[in-house]
C-alpha positions in Angstrom: -0.1 0.0 0.0 2.8 2.3 0.9 4.7 1.6 -2.4 1.5 2.3 -4.4 1.0 5.7 -2.6 4.7 6.6 -3.3 4.4 5.8 -7.0 1.2 7.8 -7.2 2.9 10.8 -5.4 5.9 10.5 -7.8 3.6 10.4 -10.8 1.8 13.5 -9.8 5.1 15.3 -9.1 6.4 14.4 -12.7 3.0 15.7 -14.2 3.2 18.9 -12.2 6.7 19.6 -13.6 5.5 18.9 -17.1 2.5 21.3 -16.7 4.4 23.9 -14.6 8.0 24.1 -15.7 10.5 25.8 -13.4 12.0 29.2 -14.0 14.9 28.7 -16.5 13.3 25.8 -18.2 13.4 25.8 -22.0 11.1 28.4 -23.4 8.7 28.2 -26.4 11.3 29.8 -28.7 13.9 27.1 -28.0 16.3 28.8 -25.7 16.4 29.3 -22.0 14.6 32.4 -20.5 17.0 34.9 -18.7 15.8 36.3 -15.5 14.1 39.6 -16.1 16.0 42.5 -14.5 14.1 45.8 -15.0 15.8 49.3 -14.6 14.3 50.4 -11.2 14.0 54.0 -12.7 12.0 52.9 -15.8 8.4 53.6 -15.9 5.7 51.1 -16.6 4.4 51.3 -20.3 1.0 50.2 -21.7 0.3 48.5 -25.0 -3.1 48.1 -26.4 -4.4 44.5 -26.6 -5.2 45.4 -30.2 -1.6 44.3 -31.0 -3.0 40.7 -30.8 -5.6 41.2 -33.4 -3.6 40.4 -36.5 -5.2 37.3 -37.9 -7.2 39.3 -40.5 -4.2 41.4 -41.6 -3.0 40.2 -45.0 0.5 38.5 -45.1 3.0 41.0 -46.4 5.9 39.4 -48.3 9.3 41.2 -48.0 11.2 40.4 -51.1 13.7 42.9 -52.8 16.8 43.2 -54.9 19.0 44.7 -52.2 21.2 42.7 -49.9 19.0 43.1 -46.9 15.5 43.6 -48.6 14.3 40.0 -48.1 13.2 38.7 -44.8 10.1 37.1 -43.2 7.7 38.8 -40.9 4.4 38.4 -39.1 2.5 41.6 -40.0 0.9 43.4 -37.0 -1.3 46.4 -36.5 0.7 49.6 -36.3 -1.5 51.8 -34.0 -0.7 50.1 -30.7 3.0 50.4 -31.5 2.5 54.0 -32.6 1.0 54.9 -29.3 3.8 53.1 -27.4 6.3 55.1 -29.5 4.7 58.3 -28.5 4.5 57.4 -24.9 8.1 56.3 -24.9 9.2 59.8 -26.2 6.9 61.6 -23.8 7.1 59.6 -20.6 10.8 58.5 -20.6 12.2 61.6 -22.3 13.6 59.6 -25.2 14.6 62.0 -27.8 15.9 61.4 -31.3 14.5 58.0 -32.2 12.8 57.1 -35.4 9.8 54.8 -35.9 9.5 52.3 -38.7 5.9 53.5 -39.5 4.8 49.9 -39.3 4.8 46.9 -37.0 5.9 43.3 -37.3 7.7 40.4 -35.7 10.7 39.3 -37.8 10.7 35.5 -38.2 13.7 35.3 -40.7 16.0 38.3 -40.4 17.6 40.1 -43.3 21.1 38.9 -42.3 19.9 35.3 -41.9 18.4 35.3 -45.4 21.2 37.3 -47.2 24.3 35.7 -45.5 22.9 32.0 -45.0 19.7 31.0 -46.7 20.2 32.6 -50.0 23.7 31.1 -50.4 22.2 27.6 -51.0 19.5 29.0 -53.4 16.6 29.5 -51.2 14.4 32.5 -52.4 12.1 34.8 -50.8 9.3 33.0 -52.3 10.5 29.8 -50.7 10.3 31.2 -47.2 7.0 33.0 -47.8 5.4 29.7 -49.0 6.6 27.8 -46.0 5.1 30.8 -43.8 1.7 30.7 -45.6 1.6 26.9 -45.3 2.0 27.3 -41.5 -0.6 30.2 -41.3 1.9 32.7 -40.1 -0.7 35.4 -39.6 -2.5 33.2 -37.0 0.6 32.9 -34.9 0.1 33.7 -31.3 2.5 35.7 -29.2 2.6 37.5 -25.7 4.3 40.8 -24.9 6.8 40.3 -22.2 8.6 43.7 -21.6 10.0 46.7 -23.3 13.6 46.1 -24.1 16.2 48.8 -24.6 19.7 48.9 -26.2 21.8 52.2 -25.1 25.4 52.7 -25.7 28.0 51.8 -28.1 27.9 48.3 -29.6 30.5 45.6 -28.9 31.3 45.3 -32.6 31.6 49.0 -33.2 35.3 50.3 -33.0 34.1 53.9 -33.4 32.3 54.0 -30.1 29.2 55.4 -31.7 26.3 55.6 -29.3 23.1 54.0 -30.4 19.6 53.6 -28.9 16.9 51.0 -29.7 13.6 49.9 -28.1 11.7 46.8 -28.9 8.8 44.9 -27.3 10.2 41.4 -26.4 7.5 38.7 -27.0 7.1 35.0 -26.4 6.1 32.7 -29.4 3.0 31.3 -27.7 2.3 27.9 -29.3 5.5 27.8 -31.2 4.1 28.7 -34.8 6.9 31.0 -35.6 9.6 28.5 -34.4 7.8 25.8 -36.4 8.2 28.0 -39.6 12.0 28.4 -38.8 12.4 24.7 -38.4 10.6 24.0 -41.7 12.9 26.5 -43.4 15.9 24.7 -41.7 14.7 21.5 -43.2 14.7 23.1 -46.8 18.1 24.6 -46.0 19.6 21.2 -45.2 17.9 19.6 -48.1 19.8 22.2 -50.4 23.1 21.3 -48.9 23.3 23.9 -46.2 25.7 23.5 -43.4 23.9 22.9 -40.2 26.2 24.9 -38.0 25.5 28.0 -40.0 21.7 28.3 -39.2 20.0 27.4 -36.0 16.2 27.8 -36.0 16.2 27.8 -32.3 18.4 30.9 -32.1 15.3 33.0 -32.3 14.4 36.1 -30.2 11.0 37.4 -31.4 10.4 41.1 -30.8 8.6 44.1 -32.2 10.9 47.0 -33.0 9.5 50.3 -31.7 12.1 52.8 -32.6 15.9 53.5 -32.8 18.3 56.3 -33.4 20.4 54.9 -36.3 19.2 51.5 -37.5 17.7 48.2 -36.4 20.2 45.9 -34.7 20.7 42.2 -34.8 22.9 39.5 -33.2 25.5 40.1 -36.0 25.8 43.6 -34.3 26.2 42.0 -30.9 22.6 42.7 -29.8 20.3 39.9 -28.5 16.6 40.7 -28.0 15.5 38.1 -25.5 14.5 38.7 -21.9 18.0 39.9 -21.3 17.1 43.0 -23.2 14.1 43.9 -20.7 14.4 47.5 -19.5 10.8 48.4 -18.5 7.5 46.6 -17.6 4.8 46.5 -20.1 1.1 45.9 -19.6 -1.5 45.1 -22.3 -4.9 46.6 -21.8 
């Protein structure tokens, strides 16, 4: 009787860990979540829940002739990010930052396409078709925080000061990661070197504004929870 009770207790503990993973367990985007450390002086920002109403927005292909004109995005409503951009400038005293004038979550970045995927013959149409097959515009996500980069970049020898703000998000349900993994399968089928492209190295975010340009891991910038600067609430 005691053994049966012990087995039952062990089973319940295992199922609890499955349903309620501990902090630091693998996240939905493949990596491990960093502890969020906010700037104690940062205000709390608000983001309209309309940001989640994107299923009826048409998919917007990003294919161009320039070296960084082709990438893959989940297209979002701009008004919630526009309002956040205005609050950022007024509330936090952020000055000379520029908005994109639109909102999206990048699923395949311009450097990933230009420097890796295109080298094996993958086209913009290829990644778009995979995205549409996976219903990219129905992908779910959750806003985590407002992230900030401020200072000179590790890769910049000129010590130029840059500033960038992004909404860090979680890939709820894993649709965006699934798209990246399907693209990885195509990449390997075309002879791509596995070590050059990792679908799990994915830090989904919504760029709000920047002083000079958007920044990527290639610039030494990582946009996961490690980037969190200020709390953000959706309402």
